C-alpha positions as CSV (number, residue, x, y, z in Angstrom):
1,X,29.3,93.6,48.2
2,X,26.8,95.3,46.0
3,X,28.3,98.3,44.2
4,X,25.9,100.9,42.8
5,X,27.6,102.4,39.8
6,X,26.0,103.3,36.5
7,X,27.2,101.4,33.4
8,X,29.9,103.4,31.7
9,X,33.3,102.9,30.2
10,X,35.4,104.7,32.8
11,X,34.9,105.8,36.4
12,X,36.7,108.5,38.3
13,X,38.4,107.7,41.6
14,X,35.8,109.7,43.6
15,X,33.0,107.6,42.0
16,X,34.8,104.4,42.9
17,X,35.5,105.5,46.5
18,X,31.9,106.5,47.0
19,X,30.6,103.3,45.6
20,X,32.7,101.3,48.0
21,X,32.2,103.7,50.9
22,X,35.9,104.2,51.4
23,X,38.3,107.2,51.0
24,X,40.0,107.8,47.6
25,X,43.3,107.4,49.4
26,X,42.4,103.7,50.0
27,X,41.6,103.3,46.3
28,X,45.0,104.7,45.5
29,X,46.7,102.5,48.1
30,X,45.1,99.4,46.8
31,X,46.0,100.3,43.3
32,X,49.7,100.4,44.4
33,X,49.4,97.1,46.3
34,X,47.5,95.0,43.9
35,X,48.8,94.6,40.3
36,X,45.3,93.6,39.0
37,X,44.2,97.2,39.4
38,X,45.4,99.1,36.3
39,X,43.5,102.4,35.8
40,X,44.1,104.4,32.7
41,X,45.2,108.0,33.2
42,X,44.0,111.0,31.2
43,X,46.1,113.9,30.0
44,X,45.8,115.5,33.5
45,X,47.0,112.3,35.2
46,X,43.6,111.5,36.7
47,X,42.8,107.9,37.2
48,X,40.1,106.3,35.1
49,X,39.0,102.9,36.2
50,X,37.4,100.4,33.9
51,X,34.6,97.9,34.7
52,X,37.3,95.2,35.1
53,X,39.0,97.4,37.7
54,X,35.7,97.7,39.6
55,X,35.3,93.9,39.5
56,X,38.8,93.5,40.9
57,X,38.1,96.1,43.6
58,X,35.1,94.0,44.6
59,X,37.3,91.0,45.0
60,X,39.9,92.9,47.1
61,X,37.1,94.5,49.2
62,X,35.6,91.2,49.8
63,X,38.8,89.6,50.9
64,X,40.2,92.5,53.0
65,X,37.1,94.2,54.4
66,X,34.5,91.5,54.6
67,X,36.6,88.3,55.1
68,X,39.4,89.9,57.2
69,X,42.4,88.9,55.0
70,X,45.6,90.8,55.5
71,X,46.9,92.5,52.3
72,X,49.5,89.8,51.9
73,X,46.9,87.1,52.5
74,X,44.6,88.7,49.9
75,X,47.5,89.0,47.4
76,X,48.3,85.3,47.9
77,X,44.7,84.2,47.6
78,X,44.4,86.1,44.3
79,X,47.6,84.6,42.9
80,X,46.9,81.1,44.0
81,X,43.4,80.7,42.7
82,X,42.0,83.8,41.0
83,X,39.3,81.8,39.3
84,X,37.9,80.6,42.6
85,X,38.0,84.1,44.1
86,X,36.0,85.4,41.1
87,X,33.5,82.5,41.3
88,X,33.1,83.1,45.1
89,X,32.5,86.8,44.4
90,X,29.9,86.1,41.8
91,X,28.1,83.8,44.1
92,X,28.2,86.4,46.9
93,X,26.9,89.1,44.5
94,X,24.0,87.0,43.4
95,X,23.1,86.2,47.0
96,X,23.2,89.9,47.9
97,X,20.9,90.7,45.0
98,X,18.4,88.0,46.1
99,X,18.6,89.3,49.7
100,X,17.9,92.8,48.5
101,X,14.9,91.6,46.5
102,X,13.6,89.7,49.4
103,X,13.9,92.7,51.7
104,X,12.1,94.8,49.1
105,X,9.3,92.3,48.9
106,X,9.1,92.2,52.7
107,X,8.9,96.0,52.9
108,X,6.1,96.1,50.4
109,X,4.1,93.6,52.4
110,X,4.4,95.6,55.6
């Protein structure tokens, strides 16, 4: 999944939800379900997600939404072999970037 977020240190929950095209409630739910998501909280208690949290959301999104894993299945997959899950996500991200570039070239030729 390609996530379109500007490079910055922290992201608000609304930005993350919009980037993944999901409700903020799902972001909060996944935060509670997956211990790899650890947002900071400001003085008001608002969640501030790091770039690492975004990468972890990509993994979770890929497993649950794109590959159809249950939450328990996704948790097990991340615990059993997190490096492989990361490697697979990187490959998928690169392929999506290539696909987007090819579509862009195709559209320019039409």
